[in-house]
C-alpha positions, 0 to 999 in steps of 0.5 A, a space after each residue: 582453669 579460671 579466666 578473668 572477663 575484663 571490661 572491654 574497650 568498645 570504642 577508641 575513646 572509651 576509658 570506663 564503662 557501666 554494667 547496665 544489666 547482667 544476663 547471667 548469674 553465678 553458677 550459670 553455664 555459658 557457651 561462646 556467643 552467649 550474651 553476658 551483659 549490657 555495657 554502657 560506654 561513652 558513646 553507646 550501650 553495647 552487648 558483651 558476649 562470651 568468647 569461651 565455654 565455661 561456668 560463671 564463677 563470680 560477678 565482681 561488679 553489680 549492675 549500674 553502681 559504678 564506672 569501671 575502668 577498661 581492662 579491669 576484671 568484671 567477672 570470673 569464668 571457669 573452664 569445664 573439664 572434659 566430662 563437663 561440670 554441672 552448675 549444681 557442683 559450683 554453688 559457692 565457687 568463691 569459697 570452694 576448696 579446690 581438689 584434683 577431682 573437680 578440676 577447677 583452679 582458682 585465679 592466682 595473684 599474678 598477671 593474666 599474661 602469666 597464666 597463658 601457660 600449659 593446659 590453657 594453650 590448648 583452648 586457644 582456638 584463634 591463630 597466633 601471630 609470630 611477632 619479633 621472635 615470640 607468639 602473640 595470641 590474637 583473633 584472625 580479625 585482629 591479625 588482619 586489621 593489624 596487618 592492613 594498618 601496619 600495626 605491630 601486635 606486640 605493641 597492642 594490649 589484649 583485652 580478650 581472654 588470657 590477654 588475647 588481642 581482639 579486634 577492638 584492641 587493634 581499633 583502639 590502637 589505630 584511633 590513638 595513632 590518629 589523634 590521641 588525647 594528651 591527658 597530661 596537657 588537659 586543664 586540672 579539674 580541681 574541686 570548686 569549693 566556693 559554693 559549699 555554702 549554697 544549695 545545689 544538686 550534685 549531678 553525676 557526669 557520665 562517660 559521654 560527658 567526660 569524653 566530650 569535655 576531654 576532646 573539646 578541651 584538647 581541641 581548643 588547647 591544641 588546635 589553632 582555630 580561625 573562623 570564616 563566615 558567610 551569608 547564604 541565600 536559600 530561597 532557591 534551595 527551599 523552592 527545590 526542596 518543596 518541589 521534591 518533597 511534594 512529588 516524592 511524599 508518596 514514596 516516604 521521602 522528605 528532605 531537610 535543609 540539613 540533607 542539602 547542607 551535607 550534600 553541598 559540603 561533601 561535594 565541596 570537599 571533592 571540588 576543593 580537594 586540597 581542603 579535604 585533609 586532616 592534620 597527622 602531625 608530620 603529614 597531611 592525610 588527603 582523602 579522595 571521598 567525603 565522609 561527613 560527621 553530623 552532630 546529633 543531640 542526645 541525652 547528656 551531650 552529643 554524638 557525631 555519626 558519619 555519612 560515608 561517601 556522601 559525595 556519591 550518594 543521592 539526597 534521598 539516600 543521605 536523608 534516609 541514612 541520617 534519619 536512621 543514624 540519628 535515631 540510633 544515636 539517641 538510643 545509644 545503639 550506634 556501633 563504633 564504625 558508625 561514629 568513627 572517622 569522618 574528615 569534616 563535621 556539620 553542627 546545625 542549631 538552626 532549629 533552635 532559632 540560633 542566628 550564628 555561632 562558632 563550633 569547636 573542631 572535632 580532632 583530628 578533623 580540620 574543619 566544622 561548619 556551624 549552621 544557623 537558622 534560615 530567616 527572612 532578611 533585607 538584602 541589597 542586589 549586586 548593583 546596590 540599587 534595589 532592596 529586597 527580602 530573601 531567606 538568609 542562612 548564616 554559616 561559620 566555618 571553623 578551620 584548623 590553621 595547621 592544615 588549611 590556610 585562610 585562602 584555601 578555607 575561603 575557597 571551600 566555604 565559597 564552594 559550599 555557598 555556591 552549591 547551596 544556592 544552586 541546588 539543581 547542580 547538586 541534583 545533576 551530580 547524583 
């Protein structure tokens, strides 16, 4: 039997991938779990493993040449007969004349779903799920994930061998229900011909940049943004940070201002619980924990790894996790569960000497905090009688007006300011 190996959907936003490296060649015998290829997605570089035993019959796509749509065949694997087939017997599988003796059947020109018949069924080791009167081939993990999220497996397109539904297929379906991209409503991308007589360099757009363009276009086109601004005195925060870093240096702890911002925002979402929501079209999802997405600059764009349950974690724990996530994001080594989710985002450009800016909301989230640099500024005291110098950090909260109104957004930003100007209270809540 012959089976197509398809370009898998390794993330909910993935539309195409690039084969960075093949670890096998035509004629190689592989077993379940063997490494087949390294694939670059819109978010990361991930490894593709063999699910079944067999022999590599054809590598359809070469390394690094083109972007390949998900669920498109990238290779063909042939099953072994009961006695096994040696690699030397299939030197030229693409042109081989098939006989009853070699027990290898070439792929027919018909859908994969139609080839899940007869002899193939005995090779399905995973459980099948009964759905609406017929059997849906699915892995146990996919079945469990679908049940937990009330997903009908008959509506999920399988990307596994012979159309089997696997975990990533269910995850993609869940993500699409949370906040699907409406490609039809995106702005047309017509070629710009105005500059044909000017010298220029054509720079290919990779998967990450494409998904950033799509999501941000969606956000600005469909999400009604409004903006709230605050100036925060961070002198006390800098003092506390200096004391902690000096005392804990021997333990390898070095807190950043961003660590405090993550903690302050996470606590504020718990303190102002009505703001800890996302828009879900016909309802709001209100969360009981704070999962904070943090923008990290990577080659070709940015990623937003998530600090889960940030409200319950110490500053040192947040700092350690953020360093690890940031490093792996830049290496494109994050797993999907490390950058999916989150109800609130932080984008900090203070290290680039930016005073303030407006950030675009990351759908389906309802708010993002844009953070500028901390700089010395003249300030007037509360009585208006004295002028002094303080370290001021400007922040802008971008808010989805469908989910959060102006007064509620103001309460949230006020609480973030209070937490940052009183860092001792955050320490007490660790």
